[in-house]
N, C-alpha and C positions, 0 to 999 in steps of 0.2 A: 795469145795462143798458147799452146802447150810448150812449156820450156823443158828442154832436155839438158840437164847439167851433167858434167863429167862424173859426178859422184853417184848419179842414179844408175843402178844396175838393171839390165833387162830381165834378169832372172830373180827379181825381188818383188815383193808386194808391200810397198811402203804405206805409211799412213796417208800420204798424198793421193794414193790410188784408191783409197776406200771412200765410199760415199757416206759422209758423216753429217752433212748439212741438212737440217730439217726442211728448208725450202726446196732444195733439190730433190729430196725424197718425196715431198708432196707433189712436185711436178712429175716425177717418175710414175707414181701410182695413179695420179689423176689424169694426166695428159699423155702419158706414154703408151706405147703399143705393147702387146703381150702375145705370147704363144706358149703352148705346152710342148715340152720335150721331156718325156718321162725320164727321170723322177723330178723334173723341175717345172716350175711355172716361171718363165723368163719375161721380165719387164725390161723395156729399153726405150730410150729417147735420145734423139740427136739434139744437142743444146746449141743455142745461138752463142757464138764466141763473145758477143758483147754482153757480159754478165750484168752490166748496169741496167739494161732493158729487162732482164729476167728478174732482178731483185727490186728495182724501183719503178716498175711499170705503173703501179697505182699512184705513187706520188707524182709521177710525170703527168698522168692524166689530170690530176687535180691542179698541177702547176700550169699546164697548158690550156686548161679549160676544155671546151668541146672540140678544139682543133685536133686534127689527126696528128699522131705522134710521128715526127720526122726523124729518120735515121741520122741525118747530118747533125741535128740538135743533140742527139744522144752521144755522138762521138765527140762533140766539142765541149759539152758541159753536163755535169750532173747537178741538178737543181737542189738536191738534198745533201750535197757533199759534206758540209761541216757537221751535219747531224747523223748521217747514215753513211756507212762504208761497207763495201763488200766483205763478208766474213772471210777470215783467213782459210777456213776449212772448205770454202767454196771455190777457191782459185784452182784452176786446172794446171798442174805441173806435168801431167801426162795426158794423153789424148782421151782417156776413159777413166771413169770412177765406177767402182763395183761395190755392190751390196750383197750380202748373203743372209739368208734367213731360214729358220727352221721353226715350225709350229710347236708351241708348248702343249697344245691339245693332243697332238699326235705322239710326240716324244716327251714323256713326262720328266725324264731325268735330264738335269742340266748338263751332266757329264756327257751324255749321249748327244745332246744338241750341240755342245761345243766341239765334240769330236767331228760331227758331220760338217759343221762350219769350217773347221780346220781343213778337212779333206777337200771341200769345195774351193777354198782359197788356194790350196796347193795345186789342184787341177787347173784353176784359172791362171795361177802364176806360171805354170809350166807351158801353157798353150796360148799366151797372150801376144807373142811376138808378131805373128802374121796379122792379127787383128789390129795391133798398134800401127804396123807399117801401112795397112790399108787406110786407117784413119788419118795418119800423117800425110799420105799422098793426097787425100781429099780435103785436108784442112778441116777435119771434123772434130767435134767434142761430143762424147757420148756418155750417158749414164746407163748402167745395167744393174738389174737386180735378179739374183738367182734365189728362188724360194724353193726349198726342198719339200716335196709333197708325199714322198713314198713313206710307207709305214715301217719298212725294214731298212737296215743299213746296207748300202751297196759298197763293194770294194772300190778302192781308189782308181783302179784301171778302168772300171765301167763308168765311174763318174767323170773321169777325164775324157773319155770318148763322147759322152753326152755333152760336155762343155764345149768340145771342139765342134760338134754338130750345131750346137746353139749359136756359137760365135759365127759359124759359116752362114747360118740362116740370117743373122743380123747383117752380115756383110752383103748378102744377096738383096735383102730388103732395102738397105741404104742405097745400093747401086741401082735398084729399080726406081726408087723415088726421085733421085736427083743425080746430076753429074758431080757437083761439088757441094759442100755443105755451107758455104758462105752465103 
C-alpha cells in the first residue's frame, strides 16, 4: 500500500508522485476513464494494490494455462520472480501518481509547454491533501493524467480552481463506483 515516510512532505510533489512508468501510462490511457474540465482532459484510473497482477498478468496466464487466475496464488507467489520484478518507478509511495501533458501541436514553444506543466504541477501540489486523505481512507491507489487542451495560457489561480474541481469529480466517481478500493 502507499507508504508515508516521515521525510515525505504533504506540500511537495516528489518524483514518487509522478507517473513515469510506461505500463501504468498505457493502463491509464487505454483502460482509464476520462472527462473534460476546461482547460483539461482528465484521465484517471483506480489501480489494484497488488501490482504483480497488473504487471505480470500475461505471464501468469501462460504459467497457469487456461485456469482462472486466483488471487490467493498471486499473493503467495510470483511465477516470474527471478526474471521479472516490479519496476522501482511503479511502486506507490503515495496514494496517487500524476501525469501532466501539453500538446506540441497547440503550443509550439517548449518554453511555453514547460511553463504550463509547471503551473499544473504547482496547482496539483497545492490542492492534493484532501484527495490524498480520501484515497487513504478508502485504501485506494489512483493514477491521474491532466492534459492541457486550451490554446491560451491561463493564470495559476484559474488552473488551481479547475484542478480542485477535477479532483472533486474523481472523488465523486470513486465513491459512486465502490465503497472501498480493495
